[in-house]
C-alpha positions in Angstrom: -23.5 96.0 -41.3 -20.5 98.4 -40.8 -17.0 98.5 -42.7 -15.6 96.5 -40.2 -18.4 93.9 -39.9 -18.4 93.8 -43.9 -14.7 92.9 -44.3 -14.9 90.2 -41.8 -17.8 88.9 -43.7 -15.9 88.9 -46.8 -13.0 86.8 -45.2 -15.2 84.4 -44.1 -16.5 84.1 -47.6 -13.2 83.7 -48.8 -13.5 79.7 -47.7 -16.1 79.1 -50.2 -14.1 80.5 -53.7 -13.8 77.6 -56.0 -10.2 76.9 -56.3 -10.6 75.1 -59.4 -12.3 78.0 -61.5 -10.8 78.8 -64.7 -10.9 82.4 -64.2 -7.1 84.1 -64.4 -5.4 85.0 -61.1 -2.9 87.5 -61.8 -1.9 88.2 -58.2 -1.1 84.6 -57.7 0.5 84.5 -61.2 2.9 87.6 -60.0 3.2 86.0 -56.8 5.7 83.5 -58.2 7.5 81.1 -55.7 5.7 82.6 -52.7 2.0 82.1 -53.9 3.0 78.2 -55.1 4.6 77.4 -51.5 1.8 79.2 -49.4 -1.1 77.1 -48.4 -4.5 78.3 -49.9 -6.1 77.3 -46.6 -3.5 79.7 -44.9 -4.9 83.6 -44.6 -2.2 84.8 -46.7 -3.1 82.3 -49.2 -6.7 83.3 -49.1 -5.9 86.9 -49.9 -4.0 85.9 -53.1 -7.2 84.5 -54.6 -9.4 87.1 -53.1 -6.7 89.6 -55.1 -6.9 87.7 -58.1 -10.8 88.0 -57.9 -11.1 91.6 -57.4 -11.0 91.8 -53.8 -11.8 95.3 -52.0 -8.9 97.1 -49.7 -10.8 96.4 -46.4 -10.4 92.8 -47.7 -7.0 92.8 -47.9 -6.2 94.5 -44.7 -8.7 92.4 -42.8 -6.8 89.5 -44.5 -3.4 90.4 -43.4 -4.5 91.2 -40.0 -5.5 87.9 -39.7 -2.6 86.4 -41.5 -0.4 88.3 -38.5 -2.3 86.9 -35.9 -2.5 83.5 -37.4 1.6 83.5 -37.7 1.9 84.5 -34.3 -0.1 81.8 -32.8 1.7 79.1 -34.9 4.9 80.9 -33.5 4.0 80.8 -30.3 2.4 77.1 -30.1 6.0 76.0 -32.0 7.7 77.8 -29.0 5.7 75.8 -26.3 6.6 72.8 -28.2 10.2 73.7 -28.3 10.7 74.1 -24.5 9.0 70.9 -23.4 10.9 69.2 -25.7 14.1 71.1 -24.5 13.2 70.6 -20.6 12.5 66.5 -21.5 16.5 66.5 -22.1 18.5 65.1 -19.1 20.5 68.6 -18.6 22.6 68.8 -15.7 24.8 71.9 -14.7 26.7 71.5 -11.7 28.4 74.1 -9.1 32.3 73.5 -9.7 33.7 76.9 -9.5 35.2 77.1 -5.6 35.6 80.4 -4.0 37.0 80.9 -0.6 40.1 79.1 1.4 41.4 75.8 2.4 42.2 75.7 6.7 45.3 74.5 8.5 43.1 71.1 8.6 42.6 70.7 5.3 38.8 71.8 4.7 37.4 74.2 3.0 35.5 77.5 3.7 33.7 79.2 1.5 31.0 78.5 -1.3 30.4 76.9 -5.0 28.7 78.2 -8.0 28.1 77.0 -11.7 30.3 79.6 -13.9 28.4 81.1 -16.8 30.8 79.6 -19.1 29.7 76.1 -17.9 26.1 77.0 -18.2 26.1 77.8 -21.5 28.0 74.8 -22.7 25.2 73.1 -21.4 22.4 74.8 -22.5 23.1 76.9 -25.5 23.7 73.2 -27.6 20.4 71.6 -26.5 18.2 74.8 -27.0 19.8 74.9 -30.8 18.4 71.2 -30.9 14.9 72.5 -30.8 15.3 75.7 -32.6 15.8 77.9 -29.9 18.3 80.9 -29.5 19.3 83.2 -26.2 20.9 87.0 -26.2 21.4 89.2 -23.4 20.4 92.8 -23.4 21.9 95.3 -21.1 21.0 98.6 -19.6 22.6 101.0 -16.7 21.2 103.9 -15.2 20.6 105.5 -11.6 23.5 103.1 -10.2 21.7 99.9 -11.5 22.4 97.2 -14.4 19.4 95.6 -15.6 20.2 92.4 -17.8 17.5 90.8 -20.0 17.7 86.9 -21.2 15.5 86.7 -24.4 14.8 82.7 -25.3 13.6 83.2 -29.2 12.2 80.5 -31.4 13.2 80.0 -35.1 9.4 80.8 -36.0 9.9 84.0 -34.2 8.0 84.1 -30.6 10.4 85.1 -28.0 10.0 85.4 -24.1 12.4 87.3 -21.8 13.1 87.4 -18.1 14.9 90.3 -16.6 17.1 90.8 -13.1 19.0 94.4 -12.0 21.8 94.5 -9.6 24.2 97.4 -8.3 27.8 97.0 -9.3 29.5 94.3 -7.2 32.0 96.5 -4.9 33.2 93.4 -3.2 37.2 93.0 -3.1 39.2 95.4 -4.7 37.7 95.4 -8.3 38.0 98.7 -10.2 34.8 100.5 -11.8 34.8 98.5 -14.7 35.4 95.0 -12.8 32.6 95.9 -10.8 29.8 96.4 -13.8 31.4 93.4 -15.1 31.2 91.0 -12.4 27.3 91.9 -12.0 26.8 91.7 -15.3 28.2 88.0 -15.2 26.2 87.2 -12.2 22.9 88.6 -13.5 23.4 86.9 -17.1 24.2 83.5 -15.0 20.6 83.4 -13.3 18.5 85.3 -15.8 19.6 82.3 -18.3 18.7 79.7 -15.7 15.3 81.4 -15.3 14.5 81.8 -18.8 14.9 78.0 -19.4 13.5 77.2 -16.1 16.7 75.3 -14.9 18.9 75.1 -11.5 22.2 74.2 -10.9 23.0 71.0 -8.7 23.7 71.1 -5.2 21.9 74.6 -5.0 21.5 74.5 -1.5 20.8 78.3 -1.8 21.1 81.4 -4.0 24.8 80.9 -5.2 25.8 79.7 -1.9 27.2 82.1 0.2 27.5 79.4 2.6 29.8 78.4 5.4 30.5 74.7 4.3 33.3 72.5 3.5 33.3 71.2 -0.2 35.7 68.7 -1.7 35.0 69.8 -5.6 33.3 66.5 -6.3 29.6 66.6 -8.2 26.7 66.9 -5.7 25.3 63.8 -6.0 28.8 62.0 -5.1 28.9 64.1 -1.8 25.3 63.4 -0.9 26.0 59.5 -1.4 29.4 59.8 1.0 27.8 61.9 3.6 27.3 59.9 7.0 23.3 60.0 7.8 22.0 62.6 10.3 21.4 60.8 14.1 17.9 59.7 14.4 15.5 62.4 16.1 18.3 64.9 17.6 16.9 67.6 19.9 20.0 69.9 18.8 23.2 69.8 16.9 25.4 67.0 17.9 28.4 68.9 20.3 31.2 67.0 18.1 29.8 68.1 14.8 28.8 71.8 16.2 32.4 72.0 17.3 33.5 71.0 14.2 31.5 73.3 12.0 31.5 76.6 14.3 35.0 77.7 13.4 33.8 77.8 9.5 30.6 79.3 10.2 32.3 82.5 12.2 35.1 82.6 9.8 32.7 82.9 7.1 30.7 85.6 9.0 34.0 87.4 10.0 35.0 87.3 6.1 31.8 88.7 5.0 30.5 85.8 2.9 27.7 85.2 5.4 25.6 86.9 8.0 25.2 85.1 11.2 21.1 84.8 10.3 21.9 82.9 7.3 24.2 80.7 8.8 21.6 79.9 11.6 18.7 79.3 9.2 20.8 77.0 7.0 22.1 75.0 10.1 18.4 74.5 11.1 17.8 72.6 7.9 20.0 69.7 9.2 19.4 70.1 13.1 17.5 72.4 15.5 19.8 74.5 17.5 20.0 75.1 20.9 20.1 78.5 22.7 23.6 78.4 23.7 24.4 77.2 19.7 23.0 80.3 18.4 24.7 82.3 21.0 28.0 80.8 19.9 27.5 81.2 16.0 26.5 85.1 16.9 29.7 85.7 18.7 32.7 87.0 17.7 35.2 85.5 15.3 37.5 86.6 18.0 35.9 84.6 20.9 37.6 81.3 19.3 36.8 80.8 15.8 39.5 82.3 14.0 39.4 83.5 10.2 41.9 83.0 7.7 45.5 83.3 8.9 48.2 85.6 6.9 49.5 82.6 5.4 46.3 81.2 4.0 45.6 84.6 2.5 49.1 85.1 1.3 48.9 81.7 -0.4 45.9 82.4 -2.2 47.3 85.7 -3.7 50.3 84.0 -4.8 48.1 81.1 -6.3 45.5 83.5 -8.4 46.1 83.1 -11.8 43.8 86.1 -13.2 42.1 89.1 -11.5 38.8 87.3 -10.6 40.9 84.8 -8.6 42.8 87.6 -7.1 40.0 89.7 -5.7 38.4 86.3 -4.3 41.1 86.4 -2.4 41.3 89.8 -1.6 38.1 89.7 0.4 39.3 87.7 3.0 42.1 90.2 4.0 39.7 91.8 6.2 39.1 88.8 8.1 42.7 88.5 9.1 43.0 89.5 12.9 46.3 91.2 12.8 46.4 94.8 11.3 50.2 94.7 10.3 49.4 91.3 8.4 46.3 92.8 6.7 48.4 95.9 5.6 51.2 93.4 4.4 48.6 91.4 2.7 47.0 94.7 0.8 50.4 95.8 -0.5 51.0 91.6 -1.9 47.4 92.2 -3.5 48.8 95.6 -5.3 52.0 93.9 -6.3 50.3 90.7 -7.7 47.7 93.0 -9.6 50.4 94.5 -11.2 51.8 91.3 -12.3 49.0 89.8 -14.0 48.3 93.4 -15.5 51.8 93.4 -17.2 
Protein backbone atom coordinates (compact mmCIF):
# COMPACT_ATOMS: atom_id res chain seq x y z
CA UNK A 1 0.00 0.00 0.00
CA UNK A 2 1.52 3.35 -1.08
CA UNK A 3 1.46 6.63 0.86
CA UNK A 4 -1.62 7.98 -0.96
CA UNK A 5 -3.76 4.91 -0.39
CA UNK A 6 -2.58 4.81 3.24
CA UNK A 7 -3.72 8.41 3.74
CA UNK A 8 -7.10 7.68 2.13
CA UNK A 9 -7.47 4.63 4.37
CA UNK A 10 -6.75 6.76 7.43
CA UNK A 11 -9.38 9.32 6.32
CA UNK A 12 -11.97 6.58 6.08
CA UNK A 13 -10.99 5.27 9.49
CA UNK A 14 -11.76 8.68 10.99
CA UNK A 15 -15.47 7.85 10.81
CA UNK A 16 -14.94 5.14 13.44
CA UNK A 17 -13.28 7.41 15.99
CA UNK A 18 -15.09 7.40 19.30
CA UNK A 19 -16.15 11.03 19.73
CA UNK A 20 -17.12 10.43 23.35
CA UNK A 21 -13.61 9.42 24.40
CA UNK A 22 -12.17 11.26 27.40
CA UNK A 23 -8.66 11.61 25.97
CA UNK A 24 -7.44 15.23 25.72
CA UNK A 25 -8.03 16.95 22.37
CA UNK A 26 -5.72 19.95 22.31
CA UNK A 27 -6.31 20.78 18.63
CA UNK A 28 -10.07 20.93 19.15
CA UNK A 29 -9.64 23.06 22.24
CA UNK A 30 -7.33 25.42 20.38
CA UNK A 31 -9.89 25.67 17.58
CA UNK A 32 -12.23 27.57 19.92
CA UNK A 33 -15.41 28.83 18.30
CA UNK A 34 -14.39 27.40 14.91
CA UNK A 35 -14.14 23.86 16.26
CA UNK A 36 -17.39 24.12 18.19
CA UNK A 37 -19.27 25.41 15.11
CA UNK A 38 -17.89 22.81 12.68
CA UNK A 39 -19.95 19.59 12.40
CA UNK A 40 -17.90 16.57 13.41
CA UNK A 41 -19.22 14.75 10.33
CA UNK A 42 -17.56 17.29 8.01
CA UNK A 43 -14.01 16.65 6.72
CA UNK A 44 -12.64 19.58 8.73
CA UNK A 45 -14.35 18.36 11.86
CA UNK A 46 -12.81 14.94 11.37
CA UNK A 47 -9.42 16.57 10.81
CA UNK A 48 -9.64 18.38 14.14
CA UNK A 49 -10.40 15.13 15.88
CA UNK A 50 -7.53 13.45 14.03
CA UNK A 51 -5.11 16.17 15.13
CA UNK A 52 -6.19 15.57 18.66
CA UNK A 53 -5.28 11.91 18.25
CA UNK A 54 -1.82 12.67 16.85
CA UNK A 55 -2.64 12.11 13.17
CA UNK A 56 0.14 12.22 10.56
CA UNK A 57 0.80 15.17 8.25
CA UNK A 58 -0.27 13.06 5.24
CA UNK A 59 -3.63 12.49 6.89
CA UNK A 60 -4.07 16.21 7.57
CA UNK A 61 -3.26 17.10 3.94
CA UNK A 62 -5.67 14.48 2.64
CA UNK A 63 -8.39 15.73 4.96
CA UNK A 64 -7.84 19.33 3.88
CA UNK A 65 -8.16 18.38 0.20
CA UNK A 66 -11.29 16.44 0.99
CA UNK A 67 -12.65 19.47 2.85
CA UNK A 68 -12.02 21.71 -0.17
CA UNK A 69 -13.81 19.31 -2.53
CA UNK A 70 -16.70 18.97 -0.12
CA UNK A 71 -17.12 22.74 0.27
CA UNK A 72 -16.91 23.30 -3.50
CA UNK A 73 -19.59 20.69 -4.13
CA UNK A 74 -21.85 22.15 -1.43
CA UNK A 75 -21.40 25.63 -2.92
CA UNK A 76 -22.19 24.35 -6.41
CA UNK A 77 -25.38 22.67 -5.22
CA UNK A 78 -26.40 25.84 -3.37
CA UNK A 79 -25.78 27.88 -6.55
CA UNK A 80 -27.95 25.56 -8.65
CA UNK A 81 -30.79 25.72 -6.11
CA UNK A 82 -30.55 29.51 -5.84
CA UNK A 83 -30.67 29.91 -9.63
CA UNK A 84 -33.69 27.62 -9.83
CA UNK A 85 -35.48 29.66 -7.17
CA UNK A 86 -34.48 32.89 -8.93
CA UNK A 87 -35.84 31.64 -12.27
CA UNK A 88 -39.13 30.75 -10.59
CA UNK A 89 -39.80 34.45 -9.97
CA UNK A 90 -42.15 36.14 -12.49
CA UNK A 91 -39.61 38.64 -13.84
CA UNK A 92 -40.56 40.80 -16.83
CA UNK A 93 -38.16 43.06 -18.72
CA UNK A 94 -39.82 45.21 -21.37
CA UNK A 95 -38.28 47.08 -24.29
CA UNK A 96 -39.08 50.73 -23.61
CA UNK A 97 -36.16 52.65 -25.14
CA UNK A 98 -37.11 53.89 -28.63
CA UNK A 99 -34.45 54.67 -31.22
CA UNK A 100 -35.62 56.21 -34.50
CA UNK A 101 -37.88 59.00 -35.71
CA UNK A 102 -41.57 59.84 -36.18
CA UNK A 103 -42.91 60.12 -39.73
CA UNK A 104 -45.16 62.89 -41.03
CA UNK A 105 -48.11 60.52 -40.65
CA UNK A 106 -47.35 59.91 -36.98
CA UNK A 107 -45.81 56.46 -37.41
CA UNK A 108 -42.55 55.44 -35.77
CA UNK A 109 -39.59 54.13 -37.77
CA UNK A 110 -36.84 52.52 -35.75
CA UNK A 111 -36.45 49.91 -33.04
CA UNK A 112 -36.76 49.46 -29.28
CA UNK A 113 -34.57 47.85 -26.63
CA UNK A 114 -34.36 47.46 -22.87
CA UNK A 115 -31.85 49.81 -21.26
CA UNK A 116 -29.17 48.38 -18.98
CA UNK A 117 -30.54 50.26 -15.97
CA UNK A 118 -34.00 48.77 -16.49
CA UNK A 119 -32.54 45.25 -16.70
CA UNK A 120 -30.55 45.66 -13.48
CA UNK A 121 -33.54 47.24 -11.70
CA UNK A 122 -35.47 44.02 -12.34
CA UNK A 123 -32.71 41.41 -12.05
CA UNK A 124 -30.43 42.55 -9.21
CA UNK A 125 -33.03 42.67 -6.36
CA UNK A 126 -34.38 39.27 -7.40
CA UNK A 127 -30.88 37.74 -7.39
CA UNK A 128 -30.12 39.25 -3.98
CA UNK A 129 -33.18 37.55 -2.50
CA UNK A 130 -31.55 34.21 -3.32
CA UNK A 131 -27.99 35.01 -2.25
CA UNK A 132 -26.78 35.82 -5.76
CA UNK A 133 -24.81 38.80 -7.04
CA UNK A 134 -23.16 39.80 -10.31
CA UNK A 135 -20.14 41.70 -11.55
CA UNK A 136 -18.63 42.65 -14.89
CA UNK A 137 -14.97 42.32 -15.85
CA UNK A 138 -13.60 44.23 -18.86
CA UNK A 139 -10.68 43.53 -21.17
CA UNK A 140 -9.59 45.43 -24.27
CA UNK A 141 -7.06 44.60 -26.94
CA UNK A 142 -6.58 44.15 -30.70
CA UNK A 143 -9.49 46.48 -31.39
CA UNK A 144 -11.96 44.33 -29.44
CA UNK A 145 -13.70 44.79 -26.10
CA UNK A 146 -14.44 41.72 -23.97
CA UNK A 147 -17.07 41.91 -21.23
CA UNK A 148 -17.48 39.01 -18.79
CA UNK A 149 -20.50 38.80 -16.48
CA UNK A 150 -20.01 36.59 -13.42
CA UNK A 151 -22.87 35.39 -11.21
CA UNK A 152 -21.71 34.43 -7.70
CA UNK A 153 -23.54 32.71 -4.84
CA UNK A 154 -22.90 33.70 -1.24
CA UNK A 155 -21.16 30.33 -0.64
CA UNK A 156 -18.58 31.15 -3.30
CA UNK A 157 -19.57 29.22 -6.43
CA UNK A 158 -19.67 31.37 -9.59
CA UNK A 159 -20.37 30.97 -13.30
CA UNK A 160 -19.50 33.40 -16.11
CA UNK A 161 -20.53 34.40 -19.63
CA UNK A 162 -18.31 36.45 -21.98
CA UNK A 163 -19.06 38.41 -25.16
CA UNK A 164 -16.81 40.63 -27.26
CA UNK A 165 -17.31 43.37 -29.83
CA UNK A 166 -15.64 46.25 -31.63
CA UNK A 167 -16.11 49.89 -30.53
CA UNK A 168 -19.44 51.30 -31.75
CA UNK A 169 -18.51 53.90 -34.38
CA UNK A 170 -22.07 54.70 -35.47
CA UNK A 171 -23.15 58.32 -35.43
CA UNK A 172 -20.53 60.89 -34.45
CA UNK A 173 -19.27 59.35 -31.22
CA UNK A 174 -15.77 60.19 -30.06
CA UNK A 175 -13.35 57.39 -29.12
CA UNK A 176 -14.43 57.16 -25.49
CA UNK A 177 -18.12 57.18 -26.42
CA UNK A 178 -17.55 54.37 -28.93
CA UNK A 179 -15.99 52.19 -26.24
CA UNK A 180 -18.65 53.09 -23.65
CA UNK A 181 -21.47 52.26 -26.08
CA UNK A 182 -20.04 48.80 -26.79
CA UNK A 183 -19.43 48.11 -23.10
CA UNK A 184 -23.03 48.99 -22.23
CA UNK A 185 -24.32 46.79 -25.05
CA UNK A 186 -22.21 43.82 -23.96
CA UNK A 187 -23.13 44.33 -20.31
CA UNK A 188 -26.81 44.08 -21.22
CA UNK A 189 -26.47 40.84 -23.09
CA UNK A 190 -23.96 39.07 -20.84
CA UNK A 191 -26.24 39.69 -17.84
CA UNK A 192 -29.27 38.40 -19.74
CA UNK A 193 -27.30 35.35 -20.93
CA UNK A 194 -25.85 34.58 -17.50
CA UNK A 195 -29.29 34.70 -15.87
CA UNK A 196 -31.11 33.00 -18.75
CA UNK A 197 -33.56 35.88 -19.20
CA UNK A 198 -34.89 37.67 -22.29
CA UNK A 199 -36.63 40.97 -22.89
CA UNK A 200 -40.28 41.13 -23.85
CA UNK A 201 -41.13 41.74 -27.50
CA UNK A 202 -37.62 40.55 -28.36
CA UNK A 203 -38.42 39.73 -32.00
CA UNK A 204 -34.77 39.82 -33.02
CA UNK A 205 -31.50 40.68 -31.31
CA UNK A 206 -31.94 44.24 -30.08
CA UNK A 207 -34.42 45.02 -32.80
CA UNK A 208 -32.77 46.72 -35.75
CA UNK A 209 -36.32 46.31 -37.05
CA UNK A 210 -38.14 48.81 -39.21
CA UNK A 211 -41.49 48.38 -37.53
CA UNK A 212 -43.71 50.95 -35.85
CA UNK A 213 -44.09 51.02 -32.07
CA UNK A 214 -46.30 53.16 -29.86
CA UNK A 215 -44.25 52.64 -26.66
CA UNK A 216 -46.71 50.32 -24.92
CA UNK A 217 -45.71 46.98 -23.44
CA UNK A 218 -45.35 44.10 -25.85
CA UNK A 219 -48.34 42.25 -24.42
CA UNK A 220 -50.60 45.26 -24.98
CA UNK A 221 -49.35 45.64 -28.55
CA UNK A 222 -50.06 42.01 -29.37
CA UNK A 223 -53.50 42.22 -27.80
CA UNK A 224 -54.50 45.24 -29.91
CA UNK A 225 -52.97 44.08 -33.20
CA UNK A 226 -55.48 42.91 -35.84
CA UNK A 227 -55.26 39.22 -36.79
CA UNK A 228 -53.63 38.48 -40.16
CA UNK A 229 -55.80 37.34 -43.06
CA UNK A 230 -56.30 33.60 -43.25
CA UNK A 231 -53.88 31.81 -45.53
CA UNK A 232 -52.52 34.69 -47.67
CA UNK A 233 -50.35 33.82 -50.64
CA UNK A 234 -48.28 36.99 -50.04
CA UNK A 235 -48.39 40.27 -48.14
CA UNK A 236 -51.77 42.03 -48.69
CA UNK A 237 -51.19 44.88 -51.14
CA UNK A 238 -52.57 47.64 -48.90
CA UNK A 239 -50.61 46.51 -45.84
CA UNK A 240 -47.42 46.07 -47.86
CA UNK A 241 -47.78 49.57 -49.32
CA UNK A 242 -48.19 50.93 -45.79
CA UNK A 243 -45.07 49.23 -44.42
CA UNK A 244 -42.78 49.57 -47.46
CA UNK A 245 -41.77 53.23 -46.84
CA UNK A 246 -40.77 52.41 -43.26
CA UNK A 247 -38.69 49.40 -44.31
CA UNK A 248 -36.88 51.23 -47.09
CA UNK A 249 -36.20 54.24 -44.89
CA UNK A 250 -34.65 51.92 -42.30
CA UNK A 251 -32.46 50.33 -44.98
CA UNK A 252 -31.40 53.74 -46.29
CA UNK A 253 -30.53 54.91 -42.76
CA UNK A 254 -28.39 51.82 -42.18
CA UNK A 255 -30.51 50.50 -39.30
CA UNK A 256 -31.29 47.28 -41.18
CA UNK A 257 -30.19 45.38 -44.26
CA UNK A 258 -32.60 44.40 -47.01
CA UNK A 259 -32.12 40.69 -46.24
CA UNK A 260 -32.98 41.31 -42.58
CA UNK A 261 -36.16 43.19 -43.49
CA UNK A 262 -37.18 40.46 -45.95
CA UNK A 263 -36.57 37.70 -43.39
CA UNK A 264 -38.58 39.56 -40.75
CA UNK A 265 -41.43 40.31 -43.16
CA UNK A 266 -41.66 36.62 -44.10
CA UNK A 267 -42.33 35.70 -40.46
CA UNK A 268 -45.76 37.32 -40.90
CA UNK A 269 -46.67 36.75 -44.57
CA UNK A 270 -44.98 35.28 -47.65
CA UNK A 271 -43.43 37.78 -50.08
CA UNK A 272 -43.93 37.80 -53.84
CA UNK A 273 -41.00 38.37 -56.19
CA UNK A 274 -42.33 41.85 -56.94
CA UNK A 275 -42.52 42.69 -53.24
CA UNK A 276 -38.94 41.50 -52.65
CA UNK A 277 -37.78 43.66 -55.56
CA UNK A 278 -39.61 46.66 -54.10
CA UNK A 279 -37.90 46.19 -50.72
CA UNK A 280 -34.46 45.98 -52.34
CA UNK A 281 -35.06 49.03 -54.56
CA UNK A 282 -33.18 52.25 -53.63
CA UNK A 283 -35.05 54.54 -51.27
CA UNK A 284 -35.07 57.29 -53.90
CA UNK A 285 -37.44 55.18 -55.98
CA UNK A 286 -40.46 56.33 -53.97
CA UNK A 287 -39.90 55.41 -50.30
CA UNK A 288 -38.35 58.57 -48.80
CA UNK A 289 -36.06 58.52 -45.83
CA UNK A 290 -36.34 60.97 -42.95
CA UNK A 291 -36.80 64.60 -43.89
CA UNK A 292 -34.67 67.56 -42.85
CA UNK A 293 -37.41 68.72 -40.48
CA UNK A 294 -37.71 65.31 -38.81
CA UNK A 295 -33.97 64.96 -38.17
CA UNK A 296 -33.61 68.59 -37.06
CA UNK A 297 -36.45 68.05 -34.61
CA UNK A 298 -34.69 64.99 -33.18
CA UNK A 299 -31.45 66.96 -32.81
CA UNK A 300 -33.22 69.81 -31.02
CA UNK A 301 -35.04 67.41 -28.67
CA UNK A 302 -31.90 65.47 -27.68
CA UNK A 303 -31.30 65.81 -23.93
CA UNK A 304 -27.92 64.04 -23.83
CA UNK A 305 -25.13 62.93 -26.16
CA UNK A 306 -26.55 59.42 -26.56
CA UNK A 307 -29.84 60.81 -27.91
CA UNK A 308 -27.91 63.29 -30.05
CA UNK A 309 -25.84 60.48 -31.61
CA UNK A 310 -29.00 58.49 -32.35
CA UNK A 311 -30.37 61.50 -34.25
CA UNK A 312 -27.03 61.92 -36.04
CA UNK A 313 -27.36 58.38 -37.42
CA UNK A 314 -30.34 59.63 -39.46
CA UNK A 315 -28.48 62.48 -41.19
CA UNK A 316 -26.97 60.29 -43.90
CA UNK A 317 -30.47 59.10 -44.90
CA UNK A 318 -31.63 62.65 -45.75
CA UNK A 319 -31.75 62.95 -49.54
CA UNK A 320 -30.62 66.56 -50.04
CA UNK A 321 -26.85 67.12 -49.66
CA UNK A 322 -27.30 70.74 -48.55
CA UNK A 323 -29.72 69.64 -45.86
CA UNK A 324 -27.20 67.04 -44.68
CA UNK A 325 -24.55 69.75 -44.37
CA UNK A 326 -26.91 71.95 -42.37
CA UNK A 327 -27.85 69.05 -40.11
CA UNK A 328 -24.20 68.23 -39.44
CA UNK A 329 -23.65 71.85 -38.42
CA UNK A 330 -26.70 71.66 -36.16
CA UNK A 331 -25.32 68.47 -34.62
CA UNK A 332 -22.01 70.21 -33.80
CA UNK A 333 -23.87 73.17 -32.28
CA UNK A 334 -26.12 70.97 -30.12
CA UNK A 335 -23.15 68.88 -28.98
CA UNK A 336 -21.32 72.02 -27.86
CA UNK A 337 -24.43 73.14 -25.98
CA UNK A 338 -24.79 69.80 -24.18
CA UNK A 339 -21.11 69.81 -23.18
CA UNK A 340 -21.12 73.43 -22.01
